[in-house]
DOSEBA-120012 format. One record per atom (N, C-alpha, C, O): x, y, z. Coordinates in steps of 0.2 Angstrom, whole numbers, plus 5000, padded with zeros to 4 digits. Layout:
BEGIN
XYZ ...
END
This chain:
BEGIN
556355135315 556355145322 557155155324 557255185330 557555145320 558255155322 558455225323 558955235327 558155275320 558255345321 558055365329 558255415331 557655325332 557555345339 558155345344 558155375349 558655315341 559255305345 559555375347 559955385352 559355425343 559655495344 559155535349 559355595351 558655505351 558255545356 558455525363 558055495367 559055535365 559355515371 559055545377 559155525383 558655605377 558255635382 557555605383 557155635387 557355565379 556655535379 556555505386 556955465388 555955515389 555755485395 555155435394 555055395399 554755445389 554155405388 554155385381 554155425376 554055315380 554055295373 553555235372 553555185376 553055245368 552555195366 552555175359 552455215354 552755105358 552755075352 552255025351 552354985346 551755015355 551254965355 550954955348 550755005345 550854895346 550554875340 550954885334 550654885328 551554905334 551954915328 552254845326 552254795330 552554855320 552954795318 553654785320 554054755316 553854825325 554554825327 554854755328 554454715332 555454745326 555754675327 556354685332 556554645336 556754735330 557454745334 557354805338 557254865336 557454795345 557454855350 558154865353 558154895358 558654855349 559354865351 559454935353 559854955357 559154985349 559255055349 559055075356 559255135359 558655035360 558455065367 559055065372 558955105376 559555035370 560155035375 560355115375 560655125380 560255155370 560455225370 559955265374 560155325375 559355245375 558855285378 558855275386 558355255389 559355285389 559455275396 559055315401 558955295407 558755365398 558355405403 557555385403 557155415406 557455335399 556755315398 556455295405 556755255409 555855315406 555555295413 554855255411 554655215415 554655265405 554055235403 554155195396 554355235392 554055135396 554055095389 553555055388 553355005393 553155065383 552555015381 552754985375 552755015370 552754915375 552854875369 552354825368 552454775365 551754845370 551154795370 551054775362 551054815358 550854715362 550654685355 551254695350 551054695344 551854695352 552454695347 552654625347 553154605350 552354585343 552454515343 553054495339 553154435338 553354535336 553954515332 554554525335 555154505333 554554555341 555154565345 555354495349 554954465352 555954475348 556154405350 556654425356 556654385361 557154475355 557654485360 557454545364 557454605361 557254535370 557054585375 557654615379 557554655383 558254585378 558854605382 559054675383 559254705388 558954715377 559054785378 558754825384 558954875386 558154795386 557754825391 558154825398 558054875402 558554775398 558954775405 559354835406 559554845412 559554865401 559954925402 559654995404 559955045405 558954985404 558555045405 558355055413 557855045415 558855065417 558855065424 558355125427 558255125433 558155165423 557755225425 556955205424 556555245426 556855145421 556155125420 555755125426 555955095431 555155155426 554755155431 554055115429 553755075433 553955115423 553355085420 553555045414 553755075409 553354975414 553554935408 552954895406 552754855411 552754895400 552154865398 552354815392 552554845387 552254755393 552454705388 551854655386 551954595384 551254675387 550654635386 550654615379 550854645374 550454545378 550354515372 551054515368 551054525362 551554505371 552254495368 552454425368 552154385372 553054415365 553354345366 553854335371 554254295371 553854385376 554354385381 554254315385 553654295387 554854285387 554754215390 555154225397 555054175401 555654265397 556054275403 556154345406 556354385403 555954345412 555854415415 556554435419 556554485422 557054395418 557754415421 557954475418 558354505422 557654505413 557854565410 557654625415 557954675415 557254605420 556954655425 557354655431 557254695436 557854605432 558154605438 558554665441 558554675447 558854705437 559154765439 558754825438 559054885438 558154825436 557754885435 557454905442 556854895443 557854935446 557754945453 557155005454 556855005459 557055045449 556555095449 555855065446 555355105447 555855005444 555254985441 554654975446 554754945452 554155005445 553555005450 552954975446 552454945450 552954975440 552354945436 552554895431 552954925426 552454835431 552654785426 551954755423 551654725427 551854765417 551254735414 551454675409 551754695404 551154615410 551354555406 550754515404 550854455404 550254545403 549554515402 549654475395 549854495390 549454415396 549454365390 550154355387 550254355381 550554345392 551254325390 551354255392 551154235398 551754205389 551854145391 552554145394 553054125391 552554155401 553154165404 553454095407 553054055409 554054085407 554354035411 554654075417 555154115417 554354065423 554654095429 555054055433 554853995435 555654065433 556154025436 556354055443 556154105445 556754015447 556954035453 557554095453 557654125458 557754105447 558254155446 557954225446 558354275447 557354235445 557054305445 556954325453 556754285457 557254385454 557354405461 556654415464 556154425461 556654415471 555954425474 555654495473 555054495473 556054545472 555754605471 555354605464 554754635465 555554575459 555154565453 554554525454 553954535452 554654465458 554054425459 553454455462 552854435460 553554505466 552954535469 552554575464 551954595466 552854595459 552454635454 552054585449 551654615446 552254525449 551954485444 551454425447 551154395443 551454415453 551054365456 550454395459 550054365462 
END
């Protein structure tokens, strides 16, 4: 998956159901608008997603994500899917994101 770092014009990426563990390469894909990581249960660090400020659609169903603060600065985000995730929703998550998950 590390070779994906070179696809800097990519706007849609679906990696659902893969064995991917490290998504640090996503930091280079700043044009991404759609990202699906459904059923990627080996990902522990979701922080690279926070750099994807062009994201419009983010799907993290059946992942191990526990903290949605990575979405705080994703101002273009209109669809967030977190089905079957064990989240800890704290007061630090801004109100804009809460409206998508409640």
